[in-house]
C-alpha positions in Angstrom: 11.7 3.9 -11.2 13.6 4.9 -8.1 10.6 6.4 -6.4 8.7 3.1 -6.9 11.4 1.2 -5.1 11.2 3.6 -2.2 7.4 3.3 -1.9 7.5 -0.5 -2.2 10.2 -0.8 0.4 8.1 1.2 2.9 5.0 -1.1 2.5 4.7 -3.8 5.1 3.7 -6.3 2.5 7.2 -6.2 0.9 9.4 -5.5 3.9 11.0 -8.9 4.0 11.9 -9.1 0.3 15.5 -8.7 -0.9 16.4 -5.3 -2.4 17.0 -6.8 -5.8 13.5 -8.4 -5.7 11.9 -5.0 -4.8 13.8 -3.4 -7.7 12.5 -6.1 -10.1 9.0 -5.6 -8.8 9.3 -1.8 -9.1 10.5 -2.1 -12.7 7.5 -4.2 -13.6 5.0 -1.7 -12.1 3.2 1.1 -13.7 2.1 4.4 -12.2 -1.1 6.5 -12.7 -2.5 9.6 -11.2 -6.2 10.3 -10.6 -8.2 13.4 -9.9 -10.9 13.5 -7.2 -13.9 11.6 -8.4 -12.0 9.5 -11.0 -12.7 5.8 -11.1 -9.6 3.7 -10.4 -11.4 0.5 -11.4 -15.0 -0.7 -11.9 -17.0 -3.9 -11.3 -16.3 -6.5 -14.0 -12.9 -4.9 -14.8 -10.1 -7.4 -15.2 -8.4 -8.1 -11.8 -4.8 -8.6 -12.9 -3.1 -6.0 -10.7 -2.7 -5.2 -7.0 -2.6 -1.5 -6.3 -0.5 0.5 -3.8 -1.7 4.0 -2.9 1.2 6.4 -2.9 -0.6 9.6 -2.0 -4.2 10.8 -1.7 -7.2 8.7 -0.6 -9.3 6.1 -2.3 -12.7 4.7 -1.3 -13.8 1.1 -2.1 -17.5 0.9 -2.8 -20.2 -1.5 -3.7 -23.4 -0.8 -5.6 -26.5 -2.1 -4.0 -29.2 -3.8 -6.1 -31.3 -0.6 -6.0 -28.4 1.4 -7.4 -27.2 3.0 -4.2 -23.5 3.4 -3.3 -22.2 1.7 -0.2 -18.7 2.7 1.0 -16.8 -0.4 2.3 -13.5 1.1 3.3 -11.1 4.0 2.8 -7.6 3.4 1.6 -4.7 5.5 2.9 -1.2 6.1 1.6 1.1 3.1 1.8 -1.8 0.7 1.8 -2.5 -1.9 -0.9 -5.9 -2.7 -2.3 -7.4 -4.8 -5.0 -5.7 -7.7 -3.3 -8.5 -10.1 -3.8 -7.2 -10.8 -7.3 -4.5 -12.9 -5.6 -7.2 -15.4 -4.6 -8.4 -16.3 -8.1 -10.8 -13.4 -8.5 -10.5 -12.7 -12.2 -12.8 -9.6 -12.3 -13.5 -6.8 -9.8 -16.6 -7.2 -7.7 -16.5 -3.7 -6.3 -15.3 -0.3 -7.5 -12.6 2.1 -6.4 -12.8 5.9 -6.6 -10.3 8.6 -5.8 -11.7 10.9 -3.1 -8.9 13.4 -3.7 -6.0 13.7 -6.1 -4.2 10.4 -5.8 -1.1 8.6 -7.1 -1.2 4.8 -7.4 1.3 2.1 -8.3 -0.1 -0.9 -10.2 1.7 -4.2 -9.5 1.2 -7.2 -11.9 -0.7 -10.1 -10.2 1.4 -12.7 -12.0 4.7 -11.4 -10.5 3.2 -11.1 -7.0 1.9 -14.7 -7.3 5.5 -15.9 -7.9 6.8 -13.8 -4.9 4.1 -15.3 -2.6 5.3 -18.8 -3.6 8.7 -17.9 -2.4 7.8 -15.7 0.6 5.3 -17.3 3.0 5.2 -14.1 5.1 3.7 -12.3 2.1 0.8 -14.7 1.9 0.2 -14.4 5.7 0.3 -10.6 5.4 -2.2 -10.6 2.5 -4.5 -13.0 4.4 -4.3 -10.8 7.5 -5.1 -7.7 5.4 -8.2 -9.4 3.9 -9.3 -10.7 7.3 -9.0 -7.3 9.1 -11.0 -5.5 6.4 -13.6 -8.2 6.4 -14.0 -8.0 10.2 -14.4 -4.2 10.0 -17.1 -4.6 7.4 -18.9 -7.3 9.4 -18.8 -5.2 12.5 -20.4 -2.3 10.6 -23.0 -4.6 9.1 -24.0 -5.8 12.6 -24.5 -2.2 13.6 -26.6 -1.5 10.5 -28.9 -4.4 11.3 -29.7 -3.8 14.9 -29.5 -0.1 15.6 -31.2 3.2 14.9 -29.9 5.8 12.4 -28.5 7.8 15.4 -26.7 4.8 16.9 -25.3 3.8 13.5 -23.9 7.2 12.9 -22.3 7.2 16.4 -20.8 3.8 15.8 -19.3 5.2 12.6 -17.9 8.2 14.4 -16.3 6.0 16.9 -14.9 3.8 14.2 -13.5 6.9 12.4 -12.0 8.1 15.7 -10.1 4.9 16.0 -8.7 5.3 12.5 -8.3 9.1 12.1 -8.8 10.6 15.6 -6.3 13.2 16.8 -6.3 15.0 20.2 -6.6 18.7 19.8 -7.3 21.3 22.5 -9.0 19.0 24.9 -11.1 17.5 22.2 -10.6 14.8 19.5 -10.7 15.8 15.8 -11.3 13.6 12.9 -8.4 14.0 10.4 -10.6 13.0 7.5 -13.2 15.1 5.7 -16.4 13.3 4.8 -19.6 14.8 3.4 -22.9 14.0 4.9 -23.7 11.9 1.8 -20.5 9.9 2.2 -21.4 9.2 5.9 -24.9 8.1 4.7 -23.4 5.8 2.1 -21.3 4.1 4.8 -24.1 3.5 7.3 -26.9 2.8 4.8 -28.9 5.9 5.6 -29.8 9.2 3.8 -28.0 12.5 3.6 -30.9 14.3 5.2 -31.0 11.9 8.2 -27.2 12.2 8.8 -27.6 16.0 8.7 -30.4 15.9 11.3 -28.5 13.6 13.6 -25.2 15.5 13.4 -27.2 18.7 14.1 -28.8 17.1 17.2 -25.3 16.0 18.5 -24.0 19.5 17.9 -26.9 21.1 19.8 -26.2 18.7 22.6 -22.6 19.9 22.8 -21.2 16.5 22.0 -19.4 17.6 18.8 -18.9 20.5 16.5 -18.7 20.6 12.7 -16.9 23.2 10.6 -15.9 22.9 6.9 -16.6 19.2 6.9 -14.3 18.7 9.9 -15.8 16.9 12.9 -14.5 17.6 16.4 -15.7 15.5 19.3 -16.0 17.7 22.3 -17.3 15.2 24.8 -16.0 11.7 24.1 -17.5 10.1 27.2 -21.0 11.3 26.3 -20.6 10.2 22.7 -19.5 6.7 23.8 -22.3 6.5 26.4 -24.9 6.8 23.6 -24.0 3.3 22.5 -22.7 2.0 25.8 -19.1 1.8 24.6 -16.5 2.1 27.3 -13.2 2.0 25.4 -11.9 3.8 22.3 -8.4 3.3 20.9 -7.1 6.4 19.2 -4.3 6.0 16.6 -0.9 5.4 18.2 -2.2 5.7 21.8 -3.3 3.4 24.6 -7.1 2.7 24.7 -9.1 5.4 26.4 -11.2 3.9 29.2 -14.3 6.0 29.4 -16.7 6.5 32.3 -19.8 5.8 30.3 -23.2 6.3 31.9 -25.0 3.2 33.1 -28.6 3.1 31.6 -31.3 3.3 34.2 -33.3 0.1 34.9 -36.5 -0.3 33.1 -39.4 1.5 34.7 -37.4 4.5 36.0 
């Protein structure tokens, strides 16, 4: 399909392949559309395809032993996911769900294995992708282990700012809509706790929330809550922040 060729050629993973190779890969792919809330794949499903998100948004989740959902990462258009099948994972260990209407290209694992044998850059790109996602998850886990619910939520807001932040009228707005339950699922908390903490931050004038949109009004004050002094917004230089220095013990 011509549109498959176009989407594959835009993806960094395939940008050094020859046009005829991309056409052959596109012809072997299948397409599927999903509505919000649809499962893309489930744990124990066969892992024989790598997926490329064309439009929409997908969340990759893990189910904890007590049955709770933990959101690991959000997938954006032109990103691949399900890539662990390229490293001899025969079944899925996590599940993927569309968070809005989404279109996905499914690429056969066997064909991608052959391409990786011929294109070392593709193996490096896949390894880099896996490594970056793992580092992001490990960083979040460290925040979960050693911080309060308030700090964990602030760390999440900063992480989201670095992925989805956009300057708007002297503030920074998150260009992603997340429910309080979804935020709770990311930081290992409860919806009620997230609602209380966001309400406190709003009362303090640090942020405002309207229609599931979060706008950070005082970036310096938000960062100072967790002693962060630098935030990198998408496609911009890092913002060096004048964070407050905590008073010495006993003051």
